[in-house]
C-alpha positions as CSV (number, residue, x, y, z in Angstrom):
1,M,-42.6,30.3,-9.2
2,Q,-39.9,32.6,-9.3
3,I,-39.3,35.6,-6.8
4,T,-36.4,37.7,-6.2
5,G,-33.9,38.7,-3.2
6,K,-35.5,42.3,-4.0
7,E,-39.2,41.1,-3.6
8,I,-38.5,39.1,-0.7
9,A,-36.7,42.2,1.0
10,L,-39.3,44.4,-0.1
11,A,-41.9,42.2,1.5
12,V,-40.2,41.7,4.8
13,G,-38.5,45.0,5.4
14,K,-35.4,44.0,5.1
15,T,-32.2,44.9,2.6
16,P,-31.2,42.6,-0.5
17,A,-28.0,42.2,1.1
18,A,-29.5,40.6,4.4
19,I,-31.7,38.6,2.3
20,S,-28.7,37.5,0.4
21,Y,-26.6,37.0,3.6
22,L,-29.7,34.8,4.6
23,K,-29.5,32.8,1.3
24,K,-26.1,31.8,1.5
25,K,-25.6,31.5,5.3
26,H,-28.8,29.8,6.3
27,Q,-30.2,28.3,3.6
28,E,-33.1,26.5,5.4
29,E,-34.5,29.8,7.1
30,F,-34.3,31.6,3.6
31,S,-36.5,28.8,1.8
32,L,-39.0,29.1,4.6
33,L,-39.1,32.9,4.0
34,R,-39.3,32.6,0.3
35,L,-42.3,30.3,0.5
36,G,-44.1,32.6,2.9
37,V,-43.4,35.1,0.4
38,L,-44.9,33.3,-2.3
39,C,-47.7,32.2,-0.3
40,K,-48.5,36.2,0.3
41,K,-48.2,37.2,-3.2
42,F,-50.5,34.5,-4.7
43,G,-52.8,34.2,-1.6
44,I,-52.1,30.9,-0.3
45,S,-53.3,30.6,3.0
46,D,-51.9,28.3,5.7
47,E,-55.2,26.0,5.4
48,D,-54.3,25.7,1.7
49,I,-51.1,24.6,2.8
50,E,-52.1,21.8,5.1
51,A,-55.0,20.6,2.7
52,L,-52.2,19.8,0.2
53,L,-50.1,18.3,2.6
54,L,-52.9,15.9,3.6
55,L,-53.7,15.2,0.0
56,K,-50.2,14.6,-0.6
57,N,-49.9,12.0,2.4
58,R,-52.9,10.3,1.6
59,G,-51.4,10.0,-2.1
60,L,-48.3,8.8,-0.6
61,H,-50.1,6.4,1.6
62,K,-52.2,4.9,-1.7
63,S,-48.9,4.4,-3.4
64,A,-47.5,2.3,-0.6
65,V,-50.4,0.2,-0.4
66,V,-50.8,-0.2,-3.8
67,Y,-46.5,-1.4,-3.9
68,G,-47.1,-3.1,-0.9
69,H,-45.5,-1.4,1.7
70,G,-48.8,-0.3,3.6
């Protein structure tokens, strides 16, 4: 999913320059902000993300058991 710095800036009330600075100097925070804006844009709730993480963790556990690591 693509989203521009300008879209992020509009969503959070900042300038595109501020978002660009954040992306360059604080990459982890930028990634979280980008993820949040994408979730808002596509109507993905916190509960949806938690459910996906739960499914992912279950899948990782099953893989570990299958390969003898669990």
